[in-house]
C-alpha angles and dihedrals in degrees: 000000000000113000113247121225111263137202099188110224095206115016104146099167118200121218109291112251143088122281128251123231094284102111096208100052091107087068097062125114113279137220112248125236126179096209137032120193128207093261090069090072096049093080121060091226093054094046091045090053090056089051091050089052088060090054089053091053100039109037116104116257125211095204098061135081112242108278145145086297107036134040125214114291098186104276122126092279129147091272099046090044086061091062136065090267099079138017126226118083113276117204092266097058105031106130094201101048115047110200115255132198089215129061110301146120093284107032115185112258112264105228091150108060116359102236092219124097096258096086091158088068092053124098089263090053087054092048089048089051091051091049091049093051093045091053093044095051096042090054096042130102094247119127119264090251093052091048092051094050093052101036092052089063095046095049088054092055094047088054090046091055091050093046091057090050097046096048088062104033109020109218118028134168113289110220120179103170137042109278127223116220094250118168112246094014108139130184106192128213109272122216118272091246092055089051093049090049089049092050092048091047093054091047093050089049090048092051092047094050094046097041097096092046100047112019092083096069100308134273120332113272090261089066098042108145098041117118119259137196085267091056090053094048092046091054089046089057091050091050093049090048090052091053092048093049121100092258089070099015104057094160094047097241101199092203090070091054092046092050091052091046095048093046094050091045089055095041100046096080088052092050089051090049089063087065097261123143143122110306113238091003092154096034108045094175127214115321093348093307090145089057092048091052091060091080098054105033123095108170109072094003099152091174093066097100093154112011142170113214127215136182137215096235112129101202139345145106134248122356092012097051123167121234114158134183110234095199101088093050091048097053098043120096119253094242087061088052091258127136093268101274136261120268122224119208120254087238090063094045092051098049099058113114123261123243092277091057095250126119120265114265090239094052109106098190121100092010089182088073122090118264121233120254087215107097111242114216111194090200089067102029094167093065118110100345137154108286089246090062091072092050094046100048138034121205140171109305104024131120113240106172130191141174112268145042117272097173107141131156092222093063097034093228112156097185133091114221096259090056099039115142122181115232103169103155111139144212136185133241090210116065090210090063097057097091098020116114088202093051114157113258089214088071095048122109125187128204115256087005110067087192130118124250094041113179128228094211131017129203108249099172116124091015119156089232116191090217092061100030119038090184098059113192098225136078108228117206136168090240100046107021109200099339095120098061119155098194114136125241115228112210092174118020127179093254089064091050088058092045090051088050091050093051094048090048092051091050090050090053094254096124094155090060089047093054092049089059091050090052092054091053093050097041088059090064095047108277113146133204088270094065104016113124096014103153096089139344099224101053093119092058105029110070097190091049089048092051089048091050091051093050091047090050090050090052092054101036096044099036114147093008096106097256105104098078092053089050092050090052095044090056096033090233096161091077106350091251090279092141129044131217117270110280095012119135124245089264088078090073114090095242091161091059099056087273093290128058093202091056090046093053097036090242124149105233117242096228109097094026130102132209120223130178128236137222136179111239126193105261116255093249089065102027093066091071106106096001108163094012127117091253088080090067126085096249104130093280115108105246095190109132088209095051091119094046119100108234121216118246112282116257105271112202091194088078115087093217112043095166096104093048090044092053092052091048089050089054091050092051093048092048102042112013137062126198112236131177118243123204113269111155116042130272128213121254089265089053096254111149119247125218137214116270119183110181121221094243091061093073086079116030124229125219115271118238093260092052091048092051090053094044104038096163096055115098117238120243118263111268096031129094114255108225091194091054101051094270095302119152116279120258106202113110113203090196097054117105 
């Protein structure tokens, strides 16, 4: 094939040369070049630099809102705020601002084109970059072994780019070589099936090319973080599961489930051969500490199937480049010099399993699943919960240690980091705010905080907790808190591989295999044969109950990792798929799922619900002390109404048996605190609550106006206005084959 002329859109080429032993050097900032000639690929260092540039463009990033470049990583972004995890209407569920594909006050996210001028930084610029590197390496003078090592990585990232397009749009143009800007040249939207086949083909090729390098335990430690054949096969399993899910499989074609199941069954030994497996599977640690450590460890992290690495360097240039993970700073309370914390919704707090693995009796999601016999008291939500609860949330009266000394007179914090206990109960300076769900945050005071906007619960998940990781990967400082965290971000971890396997097995009718995977997930956090698997007794014979149990387990195990919104879309759990987008054919209704996936699963649809937050306020009998006095003001005098009350010891998760501490904390709550709801989702101007409303057309995104202007020949998706056709309804059917 004759090589086409190229103007590489994104060819940031790092300094030529081999890397040292630091495994994350391929993530550093690169030097930009506008052109790359063929000779670049004739040396391994030059070709490898081009591959490393692709890593820099394509790896997920925890500090960014989901976009054309980055997917959700679990922060309170517009996708996660459309799930049970956070309150506050994300763009997808705002009842007052329907998303539009044309200019408006809630324009559909542009994950297809990037309507800005920097097209080289769009997903198509990245695909072009991959195609350029593939051609350059294939036609270079490198040895076959060198080509295989590099090409295997690039084929993975091309598939990754396409996967992130297809999950939103269904069929998109398939482009496998660098394109010249030729007038009249058109690459049409392919069918979804063709795109899935293409993605899987690239991933199988990637796995084949990387097999000899990585299926003997993975890369050497100096290259930890690079994709392996196991990474490629794990993403292939996720892609096949997506295509088998109700979003794309409205008639429940069992052959799609069986293909996903058979492929994952075959691929799992190869994934394992790359060194992947559940971290601390045989040593769960105290109160799921082994599980908690997965999210901060680097060395020996066998769960890091697809990972973005960070470091704790504050500033510096090559080779001491700075690349920090913003998550730790974001979740830590302000009185510990954190960014203020992230607030989980009360809905999410209430739905975690009890200690026996069953759902709380007051939880109205997945009603087909068995309720716990342990009484759930919402006023003390920390009592007798799944071990992962304590590692996912922080609440008043729990130890949450870190490395460093935050003591500072301005924030009135008496604790050093290794003795830090969270006491974030609240009270209000204005009596009218005490029982008001819309109470002004400016009148809120928090114990040991004395700052406004105190939170009743904090997200603790993925914390680099000193009690589970003595080598914390952040550098705490009074000036910067936790901003220089070096914890990794795991886009695909081994637990998800097993959950994908379980779901595919269930769809294929192999419920026994599915349940075995769920047992592995739960055993790793301390469940025993007596309560594992405790959600329901008939999972091996009832397919709908088995599916519900898998989705519930995904919701708990993968909470705040950026996966829930995709699961809600895959299963159409906002409305069960009971309605179809305007202009869509009857095939858009989930006929193979009794016409409604929510009904099939026993799941209460999210549309029509709202998510509020919660806080624990000093009960009125105690809060009245000092009301109206100057002691309520932040003036150097401790305004805490409970300042003369002896607190119980904070819940210390290092202790194997926390029952005694837990009982004392329960008594403290019942005596002095009251659970109150705090506004999460919006209200109208007359204080009427608003409710989530995800429209049927949102299941498949349409092209935003900027993308349509730049791609005038591509048909718009059904249900969305076509800018290039006078605003008429789109015609492209993502379900058509």
